[in-house]
C-alpha positions as CSV (number, residue, x, y, z in Angstrom):
1,M,0.0,0.2,0.0
2,S,1.4,3.2,-1.0
3,I,1.0,6.9,0.9
4,N,0.2,9.6,-1.7
5,G,0.3,12.8,-0.7
6,I,-2.5,15.2,-0.2
7,T,-2.4,17.3,-3.5
8,P,-4.5,14.5,-5.2
9,L,-7.3,14.9,-2.7
10,L,-7.1,18.8,-2.8
11,Q,-7.7,18.7,-6.8
12,Q,-10.5,16.2,-6.3
13,I,-12.1,18.6,-3.7
14,S,-11.6,21.8,-5.6
15,Q,-13.1,20.1,-8.8
16,V,-16.1,19.3,-6.5
17,Q,-16.4,22.8,-5.5
18,G,-15.8,24.2,-9.0
19,K,-12.4,25.6,-8.7
20,T,-9.4,24.7,-10.6
21,E,-6.7,26.1,-8.3
22,T,-5.4,24.3,-5.4
23,T,-2.4,26.3,-4.5
24,P,-3.0,28.8,-1.7
25,K,-3.1,32.7,-2.2
26,V,0.0,32.8,-0.2
27,A,2.2,30.7,-2.2
28,Q,0.8,32.5,-5.5
29,S,0.8,36.1,-4.5
30,G,3.8,36.0,-1.9
31,Q,1.5,38.1,0.3
32,G,-1.8,36.7,1.7
33,D,-4.5,37.5,3.9
34,S,-4.1,37.9,7.7
35,F,-5.1,35.1,9.7
36,G,-7.8,37.7,11.2
37,N,-9.1,38.2,7.8
38,M,-9.4,34.3,6.8
39,L,-11.1,33.5,10.3
40,Q,-13.6,36.4,9.6
41,D,-14.1,35.2,6.0
42,A,-14.7,31.5,7.4
43,L,-17.0,32.8,10.1
44,Q,-19.1,34.6,7.7
45,E,-19.1,31.3,5.2
46,V,-20.7,29.5,8.5
47,N,-23.1,32.2,9.0
48,D,-24.1,32.2,5.4
49,L,-24.9,28.6,5.6
50,Q,-26.8,29.1,8.6
51,N,-29.0,31.5,7.0
52,E,-29.6,29.5,4.2
53,A,-30.7,26.5,6.2
54,N,-32.6,28.7,8.2
55,Q,-34.5,29.8,4.9
56,N,-34.9,26.4,3.6
57,I,-36.6,25.3,6.8
58,E,-38.8,28.4,6.5
59,G,-39.6,27.7,3.0
60,L,-40.5,24.1,3.9
61,T,-42.9,25.1,6.6
62,L,-44.6,27.9,4.6
63,K,-44.8,25.2,1.7
64,K,-43.0,27.7,-1.0
65,D,-42.1,26.3,-4.5
66,G,-39.0,24.6,-5.0
67,V,-38.0,23.6,-1.5
68,T,-38.3,20.1,-1.0
69,P,-37.4,18.2,2.5
70,H,-34.2,16.6,1.0
71,S,-32.9,20.2,0.0
72,A,-34.0,21.7,3.3
73,M,-31.8,18.5,5.4
74,V,-29.0,18.9,2.9
75,A,-28.7,22.4,3.8
76,L,-29.3,22.0,7.4
77,E,-26.7,19.2,7.7
78,K,-24.0,21.4,5.7
79,A,-24.7,24.2,8.3
80,D,-24.4,22.0,11.0
81,V,-21.0,20.1,9.9
82,A,-19.7,23.8,9.5
83,F,-20.7,24.9,12.9
84,Q,-18.9,21.7,14.4
85,L,-15.7,22.7,12.5
86,M,-15.7,26.1,13.5
87,N,-16.4,25.2,16.9
88,A,-13.6,22.5,16.7
89,I,-11.0,25.3,15.2
90,R,-12.2,27.7,18.0
91,G,-11.4,25.2,20.7
92,K,-7.7,24.7,19.0
93,I,-7.2,28.4,18.7
94,I,-8.1,29.2,22.5
95,R,-5.9,26.2,23.7
96,A,-2.8,27.5,21.6
97,Y,-3.5,31.0,23.1
98,E,-3.6,29.6,26.7
99,E,-0.5,27.9,25.9
100,V,1.4,30.9,24.4
101,I,-0.1,32.8,27.5
102,R,1.4,30.1,29.9
103,T,4.8,30.3,28.2
104,Q,7.7,31.8,30.4
105,V,9.9,34.4,28.7
């Protein structure tokens, strides 16, 4: 059994998402977004998924055209997974911050 790098997996993921580039912006431009901006963008994306799920649930309860139980559940699960991921990332950031604070100079 051979172990391949993560690059083929990233290419597959980017194809599914409709993107053609797999290299990070930092590697391409030499200067990337700050960590705060990346975190803010990720939070905004999670918020957008939550809003989309809410709209689908509202559309389902009000029996709007084009909203099916399947699409509502998919939107709800996407929002749930994104929220769980952001919560895990938040926990890791807090643990890293606490460790930096404990570091003696």
